[in-house]
C-alpha positions in Angstrom: 9.5 -50.6 40.2 8.8 -47.9 42.7 10.8 -44.6 42.5 12.7 -45.2 45.7 13.3 -48.9 45.2 16.7 -50.1 44.0 17.2 -52.9 41.5 17.7 -56.3 43.2 19.2 -59.0 41.0 18.1 -61.8 43.3 14.5 -60.6 43.4 14.6 -60.4 39.6 15.9 -64.0 39.2 13.5 -65.2 41.9 10.6 -64.1 39.8 11.4 -66.9 37.2 10.8 -69.7 39.8 7.3 -68.6 40.7 4.8 -71.0 39.4 1.8 -68.7 38.8 3.3 -66.7 35.9 4.4 -69.9 34.2 0.8 -71.3 34.5 -0.5 -68.1 32.9 2.1 -68.4 30.1 1.2 -72.0 29.5 -2.5 -71.2 29.4 -1.9 -68.5 26.8 0.3 -70.8 24.7 -2.3 -73.6 24.8 -5.0 -71.1 23.8 -3.0 -69.8 20.9 -2.2 -73.3 19.7 -5.9 -74.3 19.9 -7.0 -71.2 17.9 -4.4 -72.1 15.3 -5.5 -75.7 15.1 -9.1 -74.6 14.7 -8.1 -72.2 12.0 -6.1 -74.8 10.1 -9.0 -77.2 10.4 -11.4 -74.7 8.9 -9.0 -73.9 6.1 -8.5 -77.6 5.2 -12.2 -78.3 5.4 -13.5 -75.4 3.3 -10.7 -73.7 1.3 -8.0 -76.2 0.6 -8.4 -77.9 -2.8 -8.7 -81.7 -2.6 -8.3 -84.4 -5.1 -11.6 -86.2 -5.6 -10.4 -88.8 -8.1 -7.8 -91.5 -7.4 -6.3 -92.9 -10.5 -3.9 -95.8 -10.7 -2.1 -96.7 -14.0 0.0 -99.8 -14.6 2.0 -99.9 -17.9 3.5 -103.2 -18.8 5.9 -103.3 -21.7 6.7 -106.7 -23.2 9.1 -107.8 -25.9 7.9 -107.3 -29.5 6.6 -103.8 -28.9 3.5 -104.9 -27.1 2.4 -102.5 -24.4 -0.5 -103.1 -22.0 -2.0 -100.2 -20.1 -4.3 -100.9 -17.1 -6.1 -98.0 -15.6 -8.2 -97.9 -12.5 -10.1 -94.9 -11.5 -11.8 -94.5 -8.1 -14.0 -91.6 -7.2 -13.7 -90.4 -3.6 -16.9 -89.6 -1.9 -17.0 -86.1 -0.5 -17.6 -85.9 3.2 -16.0 -87.4 6.3 -14.3 -90.7 6.4 -13.6 -92.5 9.7 -10.9 -95.1 9.9 -10.3 -96.9 13.2 -6.8 -98.3 13.6 -4.7 -100.5 15.9 -1.0 -100.5 15.7 1.5 -102.6 17.6 5.2 -101.9 18.1 8.3 -103.3 19.8 11.5 -101.6 20.9 14.9 -102.5 22.2 17.2 -100.0 23.9 21.0 -100.0 24.0 21.0 -100.8 27.7 19.2 -104.1 27.2 15.7 -102.8 27.9 13.0 -104.3 25.7 9.3 -103.8 25.4 6.2 -103.8 23.4 3.3 -101.5 23.1 0.3 -100.6 21.1 -1.7 -97.7 19.8 -5.3 -97.5 19.0 -7.4 -94.6 17.7 -9.6 -93.2 15.0 -8.4 -91.2 12.0 -10.9 -88.8 10.6 -10.4 -87.6 7.0 -12.3 -84.8 5.5 
C-alpha cells in the first residue's frame, strides 16, 4: 500500500474474487502434492520394509484331542506386480434416483 493511499475494505475484499491469484495458489498446491506423492513413492519403493513371505495357517481341533495343522507358505517375488481390475456398482438415492456404473483400471504393487 502506498504511503498516501488509505485502506479500502471493498478493494481488499474484491481481491478475493480475482481468478489469477487462485490459479497461482492451485498451481502451487498441485505442485506440493505431486512432490509429496513422489517422495512417498520413493520411500515405499526403497526404504519401507516389506513382507516377502505370505503364510497361511489353518488349525483344526477335533474331539479326542486330535489337532490338524495345515500350513501354506507362498514366497512373493520381488519387483512390480500389475493387476488389472474391473468393478461394477449400483446405487439408489433417497429421492428415487437409481443407477449403475463401473470402474476399470490397473493396480501396480511394488
